[in-house]
C-alpha positions in Angstrom: 0.0 0.0 0.0 2.9 2.4 0.9 4.4 1.8 -2.5 1.2 2.6 -4.2 0.8 5.9 -2.3 4.3 6.8 -3.2 3.6 6.3 -6.9 0.4 8.3 -6.7 2.2 11.2 -5.0 5.0 11.1 -7.6 2.5 11.1 -10.4 0.6 14.1 -8.9 3.8 16.0 -8.4 4.8 15.4 -12.0 1.4 16.6 -13.3 1.6 19.8 -11.3 3.8 22.8 -12.1 7.3 22.6 -10.6 7.3 24.3 -7.2 10.5 26.2 -7.7 10.2 28.0 -11.1 9.9 31.7 -11.8 6.5 31.1 -13.3 5.3 29.3 -10.1 6.5 32.1 -7.8 5.0 34.9 -10.0 1.6 33.1 -9.9 1.8 32.8 -6.1 2.8 36.5 -6.0 -0.2 37.5 -8.1 -2.4 35.7 -5.7 -1.0 37.7 -2.8 -1.2 41.0 -4.7 -4.9 40.4 -5.5 -5.4 40.4 -1.8 -3.1 43.4 -1.4 -0.8 41.2 0.7 2.4 42.8 -0.6 4.5 41.4 2.2 3.5 37.9 1.0 4.2 38.8 -2.6 7.6 40.4 -2.2 9.6 37.1 -1.2 7.9 35.2 -4.0 8.9 37.8 -6.6 12.4 38.0 -5.2 12.7 34.2 -5.7 11.3 34.5 -9.2 14.0 37.0 -10.2 16.7 34.7 -8.7 15.5 32.0 -11.0 14.7 34.3 -14.0 16.6 37.6 -13.6 15.2 39.1 -16.9 11.5 38.5 -16.1 9.9 41.8 -17.0 6.6 40.7 -15.3 8.4 39.9 -12.1 10.3 43.2 -12.1 7.1 45.1 -12.6 5.2 43.3 -9.9 8.1 43.5 -7.4 8.4 47.3 -8.1 4.7 47.7 -7.5 4.8 45.7 -4.3 7.9 47.5 -2.9 6.3 50.9 -3.7 3.1 49.9 -2.0 5.0 49.2 1.1 7.0 52.4 1.0 10.3 51.0 -0.4 10.4 53.6 -3.2 14.2 53.7 -3.7 14.3 49.9 -4.0 11.3 49.9 -6.3 12.9 52.2 -8.8 15.2 49.9 -10.7 12.6 47.3 -11.0 10.0 49.7 -12.4 12.7 51.0 -14.8 13.3 47.4 -16.1 9.6 46.9 -16.5 9.0 50.3 -18.1 6.2 51.1 -15.7 6.5 54.8 -16.2 3.4 55.6 -14.1 4.6 53.9 -10.9 8.2 55.0 -11.7 7.1 58.6 -11.7 5.5 58.1 -8.3 8.5 56.4 -6.8 10.9 59.1 -8.2 8.6 61.7 -6.6 8.8 59.9 -3.3 12.6 60.0 -3.5 12.6 63.8 -4.4 14.2 63.1 -7.8 11.9 65.7 -9.1 13.1 66.4 -12.6 13.1 62.7 -13.5 9.7 62.3 -11.8 8.1 65.0 -13.8 9.4 63.6 -17.0 8.0 60.1 -16.2 4.7 61.4 -14.9 4.1 63.6 -18.0 4.8 60.5 -20.2 2.4 58.4 -18.2 -0.3 61.1 -18.4 -0.2 60.9 -22.2 -1.9 57.5 -21.8 -3.9 58.2 -18.7 -4.6 62.0 -18.7 -7.2 61.9 -15.9 -5.5 59.5 -13.5 -5.9 61.0 -10.0 -2.7 59.5 -8.6 -0.6 60.7 -11.6 -2.1 64.2 -11.4 -1.5 64.3 -7.6 2.1 63.2 -7.9 2.8 65.6 -10.7 1.5 68.5 -8.6 3.6 67.2 -5.7 6.8 66.9 -7.8 6.3 70.3 -9.4 5.9 71.7 -5.9 9.2 70.2 -4.8 10.9 71.6 -7.9 9.4 75.1 -7.4 10.4 75.2 -3.8 13.9 74.1 -4.6 14.2 76.8 -7.3 12.6 79.5 -5.2 14.8 78.7 -2.2 17.9 79.0 -4.4 16.7 82.3 -5.8 16.1 83.8 -2.3 19.5 82.5 -1.0 21.5 83.5 -4.1 19.9 86.7 -5.1 17.8 88.1 -2.1 17.8 91.7 -3.4 16.9 90.9 -7.0 13.7 92.0 -8.7 12.6 88.4 -9.1 13.2 87.8 -5.4 10.9 90.7 -4.5 8.3 89.4 -7.0 8.4 86.0 -5.4 8.0 87.4 -1.9 5.1 89.5 -3.1 3.4 86.3 -4.5 4.0 84.6 -1.1 2.4 87.6 0.6 -0.5 87.5 -1.8 -1.1 83.8 -1.0 -1.4 84.8 2.7 -3.7 87.7 1.7 -1.2 90.2 3.0 -2.0 92.7 0.3 -0.1 95.7 1.6 3.0 93.7 2.0 2.6 92.2 -1.5 2.2 95.7 -3.1 5.3 96.9 -1.3 7.3 93.9 -2.6 5.9 94.4 -6.2 6.9 98.1 -6.1 10.5 97.1 -5.0 10.7 94.7 -8.0 9.6 97.5 -10.4 12.1 99.9 -8.8 14.8 97.5 -9.7 13.4 96.5 -13.2 10.8 98.9 -14.5 10.4 96.7 -17.6 9.5 93.5 -15.6 6.4 92.1 -17.4 3.6 90.7 -15.2 4.1 92.8 -12.2 1.8 95.6 -13.2 -0.8 93.0 -14.0 -0.5 91.6 -10.5 -0.7 95.0 -9.0 -3.8 95.7 -11.0 -5.4 92.6 -9.7 -4.6 93.7 -6.1 -6.2 97.1 -6.8 -9.2 95.4 -8.4 -9.7 93.2 -5.3 -9.7 96.3 -3.2 -12.4 97.9 -5.5 -10.1 100.6 -6.6 -10.9 100.7 -10.4 -8.9 103.9 -11.2 -5.7 102.5 -9.9 -6.4 99.1 -11.4 -6.8 100.8 -14.8 -3.5 102.5 -14.3 -1.7 99.3 -13.6 -3.4 97.4 -16.5 -2.5 100.2 -18.9 1.1 100.0 -17.8 1.0 96.2 -18.4 -0.5 96.6 -21.8 2.2 99.1 -22.7 4.9 96.6 -21.6 3.2 93.6 -23.1 1.1 94.6 -26.1 0.9 91.0 -27.2 -0.6 89.7 -24.0 -4.2 88.8 -24.4 -5.0 88.6 -20.7 -3.6 92.1 -20.0 -5.8 93.5 -22.9 -8.8 91.7 -21.4 -8.2 93.0 -18.0 -8.0 96.6 -19.2 -11.1 96.1 -21.3 -13.0 94.5 -18.4 -12.2 97.4 -16.0 -13.1 100.0 -18.6 -16.4 98.1 -19.1 -17.0 98.2 -15.3 -16.3 101.9 -15.3 -19.0 102.4 -18.0 -16.5 103.4 -20.8 -18.0 100.9 -23.2 -16.5 102.2 -26.4 -13.0 102.1 -25.1 -13.7 98.8 -23.5 -14.9 97.3 -26.8 -11.8 98.3 -28.6 -9.6 96.7 -26.0 -11.8 93.5 -25.7 -11.8 93.1 -29.5 -7.9 93.3 -29.5 -7.8 90.8 -26.6 -10.0 88.4 -28.5 -7.6 88.5 -31.5 -4.6 88.0 -29.3 -6.0 85.1 -27.4 -9.0 83.6 -29.2 -11.6 81.5 -27.5 -11.0 82.8 -24.0 -14.5 82.8 -22.5 -13.9 85.6 -20.1 -13.0 87.9 -22.9 -15.9 86.7 -25.0 -18.4 87.3 -22.2 -17.2 90.8 -21.7 -17.1 91.4 -25.4 -20.7 90.4 -25.7 -21.7 92.9 -22.9 -19.7 95.7 -24.5 -21.1 95.0 -27.9 -24.7 95.0 -26.6 -24.2 98.3 -24.8 -22.7 99.8 -27.9 -25.8 98.6 -29.8 -24.1 95.8 -31.8 -26.6 93.0 -31.0 -25.3 90.6 -33.7 -21.8 90.8 -32.3 -23.1 90.3 -28.8 -25.1 87.3 -29.8 -22.1 85.8 -31.5 -19.9 86.3 -28.5 -22.3 84.8 -26.0 -23.1 81.8 -28.1 -19.4 81.2 -28.4 -19.1 81.3 -24.6 -21.8 78.6 -24.3 -20.2 76.5 -27.0 -16.8 76.6 -25.2 -18.0 75.9 -21.7 -21.7 75.1 -21.4 -21.4 74.1 -17.8 -19.5 77.2 -16.6 -20.9 80.0 -14.6 -20.1 82.4 -17.4 -22.1 80.2 -19.8 -25.1 80.4 -17.4 -24.8 84.2 -17.4 -24.5 84.1 -21.2 -27.8 82.2 -21.4 -29.4 84.9 -19.3 -28.0 87.7 -21.4 -29.1 86.0 -24.6 -32.6 85.6 -23.2 -32.8 89.4 -22.5 -31.4 90.1 -26.0 -33.8 87.9 -27.8 -36.7 89.3 -25.8 -35.9 92.8 -26.9 -35.8 91.6 -30.5 -39.2 89.8 -30.1 -37.7 86.3 -30.4 -39.7 85.0 -27.5 -39.2 81.2 -28.2 -35.4 81.7 -28.2 -35.6 84.0 -25.2 -37.6 81.4 -23.2 -35.3 78.6 -24.1 -32.2 80.4 -22.8 -33.9 81.6 -19.7 -35.0 78.0 -19.1 -31.4 76.8 -19.5 -30.2 79.5 -17.1 -32.6 78.5 -14.5 -31.7 74.8 -14.8 -28.0 75.7 -14.4 -28.6 77.9 -11.4 -30.7 75.2 -9.8 -28.1 72.6 -10.4 -25.4 74.9 -8.9 -27.6 75.3 -5.8 -27.8 71.5 -5.4 -24.1 70.9 -5.6 
């Protein structure tokens, strides 16, 4: 009987996969990883690579398992061998190898543009790189115009507007031709409700950067708010040519056109706002503006349709 049992056991063993092959250990590791038992998977994958060092599958799985347990430095060479650029970007970020991380994450996002992990780590890596660059700027050139501009932006983030303005002014004292600073100052003034000073700053920016569509829009927008619709329309039309399909410009362009008695141009601008971003707040406002425009023209069906869409969007916003 013992001899028969021995023969049966040997036959079963011969019919089953060898217990010490790379394939066998990879399969066991896959079972562990399905249960998120990475500690169980790691030794199986290490053994698989001892048996088959060039196994791309084992390298990829081991890199993933090591990264999941926080061993990002050890994971990197395995993820490189397996060309797992998504996880490689995450591991490089964890190791503060930011330039390489950003390159890998950007490549991975080409295939998975909305992946939340990739987007999170790209932001994190970019933040590391920005901080490193800014720290070096402050330490190497603390009295430079760019250092004062950077400090102003830091003050703005903390809503210290007076300090921010002071630092921006210091930057301009050192470099009067520094683009972007007058625009930032104009936004500070706009936030404070000082339209006259905002206009002054936006005009200064437009003079320095005549090709900047945002600067042209900002100037046109503040002129529109001040009731100088003809001047606003000229600037907004220029902004639209410089940076087409910017919905903020188009919305204000529609308002200025309507006020200057150009209903066809207003209609065209607002319809374009809706086409470009039908779920945005500006699109909702464009629906309302169009309903009023069409009602004045006696186009009651069109007016009712846009008013209904406006109400639906406002109701939806209230429910969120």
